[in-house]
VOZA-399116 format. One record per residue (C-alpha): residue number from 1; x, y, z; residue in three letters. Coordinates in nm, 4 decimals, decimal comma, padded with zeros to 6 digits. Layout:
REM residues N
NUM; X; Y; Z; ala
...
***
This chain:
REM residues 228
1; 09,2623; 10,6678; 13,3621; thr
2; 08,9582; 10,4564; 13,2790; gln
3; 08,7461; 10,6586; 13,5247; thr
4; 08,8567; 10,9799; 13,3562; tyr
5; 08,7672; 10,8431; 13,0131; leu
6; 08,4264; 10,7340; 13,1375; asn
7; 08,3603; 11,0856; 13,2670; lys
8; 08,4542; 11,2276; 12,9289; leu
9; 08,2113; 10,9913; 12,7611; arg
10; 07,9301; 11,0750; 12,9996; glu
11; 07,9719; 11,4501; 13,0433; asn
12; 08,1707; 11,6023; 12,7575; ile
13; 08,1807; 11,3946; 12,4393; ile
14; 07,8634; 11,4369; 12,2355; glu
15; 07,9578; 11,2410; 11,9267; arg
16; 08,2329; 11,0131; 11,7958; tyr
17; 08,3544; 11,0053; 11,4381; thr
18; 08,5264; 10,7194; 11,2581; ala
19; 08,6648; 10,7175; 10,9022; pro
20; 08,5213; 10,3754; 10,8107; ser
21; 08,1789; 10,2191; 10,8495; lys
22; 08,3501; 09,9137; 10,9993; ala
23; 08,5003; 10,1167; 11,2852; leu
24; 08,1773; 10,3141; 11,3312; thr
25; 07,9894; 09,9890; 11,3827; gln
26; 08,2549; 09,8612; 11,6231; glu
27; 08,2261; 10,1784; 11,8310; leu
28; 07,8500; 10,1394; 11,8519; glu
29; 07,8790; 09,7744; 11,9501; glu
30; 08,1098; 09,8744; 12,2376; asn
31; 07,8678; 10,1359; 12,3736; asp
32; 08,0295; 10,4385; 12,2122; tyr
33; 07,6903; 10,5727; 12,1115; arg
34; 07,6323; 10,8498; 11,8607; leu
35; 07,9164; 10,7234; 11,6452; ala
36; 07,9217; 10,8937; 11,3067; lys
37; 08,0912; 10,7751; 10,9891; his
38; 08,3134; 11,0561; 10,8595; leu
39; 08,5382; 10,9405; 10,5775; gln
40; 08,8910; 11,0679; 10,5167; asn
41; 08,9718; 11,2806; 10,2138; phe
42; 09,2608; 11,3668; 09,9855; val
43; 09,3209; 11,6700; 09,7684; thr
44; 09,2521; 11,6389; 09,3993; asp
45; 09,4959; 11,4750; 09,1589; arg
46; 09,5189; 11,4808; 08,7816; glu
47; 09,3737; 11,1422; 08,6833; pro
48; 09,5357; 10,9023; 08,4397; ser
49; 09,3628; 10,5859; 08,3239; tyr
50; 09,4798; 10,2427; 08,2123; gly
51; 09,8398; 10,2267; 08,3250; gly
52; 10,1114; 09,9703; 08,2717; glu
53; 10,1742; 09,8031; 08,6087; his
54; 10,0217; 09,6857; 08,9352; phe
55; 10,1299; 09,8945; 09,2341; leu
56; 10,1781; 09,8468; 09,6079; phe
57; 10,2363; 10,1571; 09,8220; val
58; 10,2900; 10,1284; 10,1973; gly
59; 10,5058; 10,0030; 10,4799; arg
60; 10,6863; 09,6797; 10,4036; leu
61; 10,5712; 09,5053; 10,7191; glu
62; 10,3856; 09,1875; 10,8028; asn
63; 10,0504; 09,3542; 10,8667; gly
64; 10,0509; 09,5130; 10,5221; lys
65; 10,1187; 09,1697; 10,3643; ala
66; 10,3418; 09,2625; 10,0681; pro
67; 10,4728; 08,9029; 10,0848; asp
68; 10,1235; 08,7722; 10,0046; ile
69; 10,1115; 09,0018; 09,7031; leu
70; 10,4531; 08,8904; 09,5769; val
71; 10,3609; 08,5220; 09,6110; glu
72; 10,0258; 08,5686; 09,4368; ala
73; 10,1884; 08,7716; 09,1599; tyr
74; 10,4600; 08,5085; 09,1137; thr
75; 10,1998; 08,2367; 09,0652; gln
76; 09,9986; 08,4555; 08,8293; ala
77; 10,3108; 08,5212; 08,6219; gln
78; 10,3787; 08,1487; 08,5944; glu
79; 10,0382; 08,1100; 08,4298; asp
80; 10,0556; 08,4254; 08,2190; asn
81; 10,3859; 08,5644; 08,1019; glu
82; 10,2113; 08,8779; 07,9728; phe
83; 10,0864; 08,9899; 08,3131; ile
84; 10,1718; 09,3573; 08,3830; pro
85; 10,4787; 09,4283; 08,5994; pro
86; 10,4497; 09,4773; 08,9760; leu
87; 10,5986; 09,7884; 09,1375; glu
88; 10,6446; 09,8060; 09,5167; ile
89; 10,7088; 10,1391; 09,6909; ala
90; 10,7761; 10,1709; 10,0632; gly
91; 11,0207; 10,0925; 10,3396; lys
92; 11,0120; 09,8589; 10,6364; gly
93; 11,1426; 09,5417; 10,7949; lys
94; 11,0467; 09,3188; 10,5002; met
95; 11,2297; 09,5251; 10,2372; lys
96; 11,5444; 09,3113; 10,2245; glu
97; 11,3453; 08,9874; 10,2092; lys
98; 11,1254; 09,1230; 09,9296; leu
99; 11,4274; 09,2497; 09,7351; glu
100; 11,5870; 08,9075; 09,7614; glu
101; 11,2692; 08,7414; 09,6353; arg
102; 11,2270; 08,9941; 09,3552; ala
103; 11,5848; 08,9330; 09,2377; ser
104; 11,4855; 08,5745; 09,1609; glu
105; 11,1889; 08,6814; 08,9504; leu
106; 11,1089; 08,8922; 08,6494; glu
107; 10,8863; 09,1988; 08,6354; lys
108; 10,8901; 09,2829; 09,0097; ile
109; 11,0637; 09,6017; 09,1240; thr
110; 11,1077; 09,6957; 09,4909; val
111; 11,1750; 10,0693; 09,4989; his
112; 11,1955; 10,1262; 09,8721; gly
113; 11,1308; 10,4864; 09,9762; tyr
114; 11,0476; 10,7136; 09,6813; val
115; 11,0113; 11,0894; 09,6408; ser
116; 10,6715; 11,2551; 09,5982; glu
117; 10,7488; 11,3066; 09,2302; glu
118; 10,8321; 10,9392; 09,1796; lys
119; 10,5279; 10,8294; 09,3757; leu
120; 10,3036; 11,0414; 09,1553; glu
121; 10,4623; 10,8815; 08,8504; glu
122; 10,3987; 10,5328; 08,9889; leu
123; 10,0362; 10,6141; 09,0668; tyr
124; 09,9706; 10,7659; 08,7257; arg
125; 10,1206; 10,4660; 08,5454; asp
126; 09,9387; 10,2046; 08,7536; ser
127; 09,6764; 09,9679; 08,6181; lys
128; 09,5497; 09,8923; 08,9715; ala
129; 09,6710; 09,9554; 09,3256; val
130; 09,6794; 09,6476; 09,5491; val
131; 09,6218; 09,6698; 09,9273; ile
132; 09,6645; 09,3108; 10,0524; pro
133; 09,6612; 09,3847; 10,4280; ser
134; 09,6422; 09,1191; 10,6979; arg
135; 09,5444; 09,3678; 10,9653; trp
136; 09,2211; 09,5649; 10,9872; arg
137; 09,2629; 09,8734; 10,7763; glu
138; 09,0395; 10,1722; 10,8413; asn
139; 09,0126; 10,4278; 10,5588; asn
140; 09,3689; 10,4333; 10,4215; pro
141; 09,4883; 10,7361; 10,2286; leu
142; 09,6635; 10,5130; 09,9731; val
143; 09,3223; 10,3877; 09,8637; ala
144; 09,1810; 10,7400; 09,8365; leu
145; 09,4850; 10,8674; 09,6485; glu
146; 09,4433; 10,5783; 09,4068; ser
147; 09,0833; 10,6797; 09,3435; lys
148; 09,1845; 11,0417; 09,2922; ala
149; 09,4366; 10,9321; 09,0289; tyr
150; 09,1675; 10,7267; 08,8535; gly
151; 09,3077; 10,3897; 08,9550; thr
152; 09,0967; 10,0862; 09,0570; pro
153; 09,1716; 09,8936; 09,3754; leu
154; 09,2367; 09,5289; 09,4597; ile
155; 09,1959; 09,4956; 09,8371; val
156; 09,1731; 09,2307; 10,1065; ser
157; 08,8498; 09,1930; 10,3015; asn
158; 08,9918; 09,3394; 10,6226; arg
159; 08,8432; 09,6265; 10,8213; gly
160; 08,7124; 09,9128; 10,6133; gly
161; 08,8780; 09,8111; 10,2849; leu
162; 08,5795; 09,6303; 10,1258; pro
163; 08,3561; 09,9356; 10,1652; glu
164; 08,5948; 10,1304; 09,9388; leu
165; 08,5297; 09,8979; 09,6462; val
166; 08,2234; 09,8290; 09,4371; glu
167; 08,3023; 09,4762; 09,3225; glu
168; 08,3681; 09,4573; 08,9505; gly
169; 08,2990; 09,8296; 08,9075; glu
170; 08,5756; 10,0174; 09,0903; thr
171; 08,7950; 09,7188; 09,1764; gly
172; 08,7953; 09,3796; 09,3462; phe
173; 08,8012; 09,2316; 09,6972; val
174; 08,9841; 08,9095; 09,7866; phe
175; 08,9982; 08,6925; 10,0978; glu
176; 09,2815; 08,8125; 10,3227; ser
177; 09,5948; 08,5920; 10,3021; glu
178; 09,4346; 08,3784; 10,0297; asp
179; 09,7123; 08,3670; 09,7686; val
180; 09,4992; 08,1820; 09,5159; glu
181; 09,2158; 08,4332; 09,5420; asp
182; 09,4515; 08,7288; 09,4952; leu
183; 09,6202; 08,5498; 09,2069; lys
184; 09,2833; 08,5211; 09,0320; glu
185; 09,2129; 08,8920; 09,0834; lys
186; 09,5512; 08,9875; 08,9351; leu
187; 09,4998; 08,7549; 08,6381; ser
188; 09,1615; 08,8882; 08,5286; gln
189; 09,1146; 09,0130; 08,1766; gln
190; 08,9113; 09,3249; 08,2472; val
191; 08,8935; 09,6823; 08,1239; asp
192; 09,1133; 09,8411; 08,3903; trp
193; 09,0763; 10,1825; 08,2267; glu
194; 08,6970; 10,1726; 08,2625; glu
195; 08,7264; 10,0579; 08,6243; leu
196; 08,9641; 10,3473; 08,6844; gly
197; 08,7160; 10,5997; 08,5490; lys
198; 08,4492; 10,4669; 08,7852; lys
199; 08,6973; 10,4764; 09,0717; ser
200; 08,7684; 10,8423; 08,9929; arg
201; 08,3946; 10,9171; 08,9930; lys
202; 08,3683; 10,7537; 09,3359; asp
203; 08,6421; 10,9875; 09,4594; tyr
204; 08,4612; 11,2916; 09,3215; glu
205; 08,1389; 11,1942; 09,4979; glu
206; 08,2749; 11,0865; 09,8382; lys
207; 08,6392; 11,1629; 09,9125; tyr
208; 08,7072; 11,5233; 09,8131; thr
209; 08,7817; 11,7921; 10,0746; pro
210; 08,4377; 11,9368; 10,0008; gly
211; 08,2566; 11,6093; 10,0664; ala
212; 08,4458; 11,5683; 10,3948; his
213; 08,3731; 11,9252; 10,5072; thr
214; 08,0030; 11,8902; 10,4319; glu
215; 07,9728; 11,5802; 10,6526; lys
216; 08,1926; 11,7359; 10,9225; leu
217; 07,9695; 12,0446; 10,9450; leu
218; 07,6633; 11,8198; 10,9567; glu
219; 07,8209; 11,6327; 11,2493; thr
220; 07,8963; 11,9580; 11,4339; tyr
221; 07,5432; 12,0793; 11,3718; ser
222; 07,3871; 11,7686; 11,5220; lys
223; 07,6182; 11,7849; 11,8219; ala
224; 07,5104; 12,1462; 11,8834; glu
225; 07,1440; 12,0487; 11,8630; glu
226; 07,1987; 11,7976; 12,1434; asn
227; 07,3396; 12,0674; 12,3729; thr
228; 07,0522; 12,3114; 12,3308; glu
***
């Protein structure tokens, strides 16, 4: 199998694409030359700014670290009773544990699986979307959907997540698994609506279907030039 893959690399594959700069760099460092950054995209959404709650969307599994978020939020709430509620949408092995923890607290709701209509409602009412992952994310669609809805991001510094955020402008980055750091990011007194508008602008410039297609055609064009 490895021999076959090597032949593909040498004789057929002209260019590799990766949806994050982090993965693009990793490909290059492992001799996958001509790696090209080609970001993911999502279709347009009707933006809504400001919101009433923090939101987590994703699988309720260890790698996604919803437990880190719940612990950081709990500590933030102890210091500030007026902190916005936390909504958690998704299913997975940690759901029961998170529900049990949420039942002991105020202002945390674990929805489990939700319909597309409910998910849209949660996005549109969110003050910020939190992606607290332990594992190396690439270019997750949750982050791009958040931008399309005009919602800022709070993300861990894993994989390609930091490159999706302009610190203090479209969101915030925290040290992965650092509860205190995430707590501070959740507790900030900032203009979330203004951050959301800048996040929406970032979507319009980089993550629309049109922006993706333009870079994809450019990649094809350069690959064709190499075969002539």
